N, C-alpha and C positions, 0 to 999 in steps of 0.2 A: 098884926105883928105876931101874935101868939100862934096863929095858924101857920104862918110862914116858917116859924121855928119848928113846929111839929112836923111839917112836911119835910123840912131839911133833915131833921133828926131821923125820920122814917127812911129817907133816901140813904142816909149813912148806914143804917142798920141793914137794909136790903143789900147794899153793896158789900158790906162786911160778910153777910151770910153767904152770898154767892162766891165770894173770894175763898171762904172757908171750904165750901163744897168743891170748888175747883181744885183746891189743894189736896182734898181727901179722896176724891174719886180717882181710881187707877187710870192712868193714861196708857193708850195703846202705842207701843214703841215697836218699830220694824227694824230689825237688824239685818245687815247684808249676810249672805251665806258665808260660812267659814271657808277659807282656802287652806290647802295643805302645802307646806314647803317640803320639797323632795330634794334629797342630796344623794350624790352618786355612791357615797360610802354607807348608806343606810342598810341596816340588817333587815332580814325578812320580817322580824317582829316589829321593827320601827316602821317599815313600809306598810305593814298591816294596820298600824295605828293611824297612819296618814290616810289609808284607804277607808277607814271607818268615817273619818271626817269628810272625805269626798262623797261617800255614799249618802250621807245625810245632808250634804250641801250641794256642791256643784253638780254632782251626778244625778240628783233628784230621785234616786232609786226608791226611797221610802215613801214617795208619793203614790207608788203602785204596789210595791212589795212589802210584806210584813216579815218579821224575823221571830220565829218561835211563838207565834200568836196562839197556836192551837185551834184556830178557826176552821170551820168546815171548808175544805178546798173549793167546793161549789159556790161559796159566797165570795171568793176572792177573784179579783181581776187578773192578777198574775200570781205565780206560785210563791208560797212562803219560802224564805231562804234559810230557815232553821235547818241545820245539819247538811247544808249544801257542800261543805268542805269535804265530807265523806261521801255523800251521795253522788257527787260529780264524777267520781271514778267508775261508777257502775251504770251510768246513763247510756253510753254508747260503747258497744263491745270493741275492745282493742284500743280504746282512747283513754288516756290518763286524765286526772282531774284538771290539771292546768290547761291541757289542750281543749278539753270540753268547755271550761270556763271562758277561755279566750274566744272560742268560736261563738259561745252564747252572747258575748258582748260585741264582737265585731260583726257577726252575722246572726243576729238574734232570731230571725224568722226561718232559719234553716232547720232548726230542731225545736219543735213545740212540745212542751211537756203535756202528757196525757190529761185530757179534761180541760185544757186551756186553749184560747184562741190566739192567733198571731196579733201583733200590734205593738210590741216593744220597739221603741225607736233605737236606731243605731247610734250609740252614745259617743262615737268619735266624729260625728257629723253635727252640724248646727241643727237645732239651737243649743243642744247640750255641749257638744264639742270637747269631750275629754281628749287629752293627748295620750300618746302611747305610755308614757311613764305613769300618768294618773291611772290608766287602765291596769297597769301592773300592780299598782298600789291597791286598787279595788280587788283584784284577784287574790292578792296576799291576804286581804281581810276576809274574803269569802272562804279562803282555805281554813281560817281559824274557826269557822262555824262548823265544827265537827272534826277538825284536824289541825295540823300544824302548818304554818306558812313556810314555803320554800322559795317563792318567787323573790327575786331582787331586780334592781333596775338593769342588770346586765343579762337577765333571762331573755332568750329569743322566743317570742310567742309565735313567730311566723307571719306577723302582720306589721305593716308600716303605714301609718296615716300620712297622706300627702298634706303638707303644711301649705296653706294658702298664703299668698303674699300679704304683707302688712298693709292695712288700709291707708289710703292717702289722708294726711291730716286734714280735718275739717269735713271729711266725707260723711255721708249719712251712715248710721250704724244699723239701719234696717236690714233684715234678712232678705226680704223681697221688695222690689220696687214696683209699685203700681199693681199689686195683687188684688184680685177681686175677693169677695167674702169667702167663698169656698177655698180659694187659694191660700188665704191667710189661715183659715182653720186647719188646712193640711200642713202648710209650711211650719207652723208653730206647734204641730203635734197635739192639737187640742183633742183629737179623737182618741188619743192614748188613754185619757181619763174620762172623757165624756162621750156618750152615745148620741149621735145626731139623727140616726135613721130609725130608732126604735125607743120605746118607753123605758126599757130596762136600764138601771143604773150600772155604771162601771165603777172605777175608783172614785168618780165624782158623779153628781146628779146627771140624769139624762137631760139633754137640751132639745129633745124631740118636739116639745111643745112650749119652749121657753118664751116664744113670742106672744103666746096667749096668756102667759102668767105675769110677765114683766114688761114694763114700758122700756123705751129706748134708754131713758135716763137710768133706770134701774139695772138694765143689762150693762151699761157702761160702768156703773158703780160696782157691779159684781165682778167685773174684770179688773178694774183699777184698785178696788178696796175689797177683796174677796171676803174678809172677815166682818164687814159691816153687817151683813145678814148671812147667816149660815143655815143651809138647808137641813131640815130634820134628818137625823140619822147619820150625819157626816161631821167629822172633826174639824175644828178650826185650825188654822195655821198651815195646813197642807198645801192649799193652792197658792197662797202668797209665797211660801217657801219654794215651791216648785217653779213658779214664774220668775221669782227673784234669782234663783240659782241658774236658770237657763238664760238669764239676761233679757227676758221678754220685754221688760219695761224700757230698756235702753235700745233695743233693736227695732221694735215696731214703730212705724211712722204714724203720724196722725191720720193720714189717708187710709192706711191699712186698718187702723183701729176703727175708723168710721165704717169702713166696708164690712168689718167683722160684726160690729153692732147691728148694722142693717141686715146682714145675713141671718144672724141669730133672731132678730126681730121677726123675720119672715117665717120662722119655724113655729108653726101653730098646731102641729100634730096631724095635719091633713095628708 
């Protein structure tokens, strides 16, 4: 009887201890990216504030760009945006800052900054899919990085994004239907941050030999819960924020995800 009482008491103490630990250990909480509300009567300054929210949220710009980091440009995947509001007016002869910034967003690979490679996604197309008003807000914010914003929602940038018809209720949200692994990798712009053909890192770790380092289950976890294990030399929060802002987790189908994992698993550095 005494032993039974001791065992019962020990069990209570163990349960209480783990309950305490569970309450004191910080829990990982994932928040959805902030969205910005745009109104037709917004001033340039108000539009710039909304643009800052878009850049760090839906636009996923900070997944690849830094702002005033002071880092060696050769160590960056894409140019630092510090001072771009002033520098934009000097990049292309005869082109003002707003025209340059608009072209850089709508046609990002038409002009590549010296020392950098092409690869920036066109942000008014899936999976990022900013609309024209959101792009104006982004430009207004970029103008504040070294200058004063002048863009409003009535500014004509010379571009118009074709709006796709609304999806049929109940239809799949996947960007691509029946894509193979390389197709998924390309469609969801994985190559913007990850090198698949060489060992060198970009904004994220190289996936050149990921199949020799991680199992299928570990690759799956790295996609669905990127901060569970963070590669040395890289910051946490960037990949989940980027994938969340682009709607990756709601757009990709289970078949596409399986194809992507199998494709990455086959990358062994050979």
